[in-house]
N, C-alpha and C positions, 0 to 999 in steps of 0.2 A: 260354517258350511250352510249353504242355502237348502231349504226344504223343497225347492222346486225342481222338477225334471220335465223335460220336453221329449216325448217319445213318439216314434213312428208306428204305433200300435193302436188298435181300437180300444175304446174304454173297457169293454168286457174283459179283454186280455189283461189290462193293467189292474183291474179290480181282482181278477182271479189270482194274479201273481202276488199282489199285496196281501190278500187273505191268506194265501199259503204261507207267506213269510211272516204273518201276524204283524204287519205294518199298518198303522192307522192312516186313513186318507182324510185330509182336511178339505180338499176340494179337487174335482176333476173338471176339465174344460176341453171340449172338442175344438181343434184348431181348424180354421176355414180351409186350409190347403191340405188337410189330412193329418192325423195324429191326435195325440192327447197331451194336455199339460196337466201334470200331477203335482199336488202340493201334499207332502206327507206331514203328519202331526208332530214328528220330531226330527231333529237333524240326524240322529242315529239311524232311524228308519230310512231317511233319505240317503244316507251313506250306504246302507245295506242294499236298497233298491238301485242305486247308481251302479253297483257292482253286478247285480242280477240283470239289469237292463242294458249293460254296457254296449252291446251290439245294436240296440234299438234307440239310442239317444240321437237327438237332432239338436242343432244349434238353438240356444235360448233367444235368438233374434227372430224366431219363427213368427209370422204374422198372427195376431190375435184379434178377436172382436171384443167390444165392451162386454164385460162379464160380471155377473152377480151369482154366486153360488146358490143352487136350488136346495142343497141339503149337505149335511156333514156326516161322514162315516166314522165311527170310532171303535 
């Protein structure tokens, strides 16, 4: 399973829900058309967040900009 989720939520909401579920974040990326790309540290964490964010998922074909993570959260 992929560790990547595309969400129609702001970064702060994604961070709060991941912290509440004790899921580590490898990278967060703002999407130019709105939303957030989340990369979880584990596939198990991604599976859990996939269930929690079910109503907020967007297609993984969402437009992205060139990206280099500024930090890693663990």
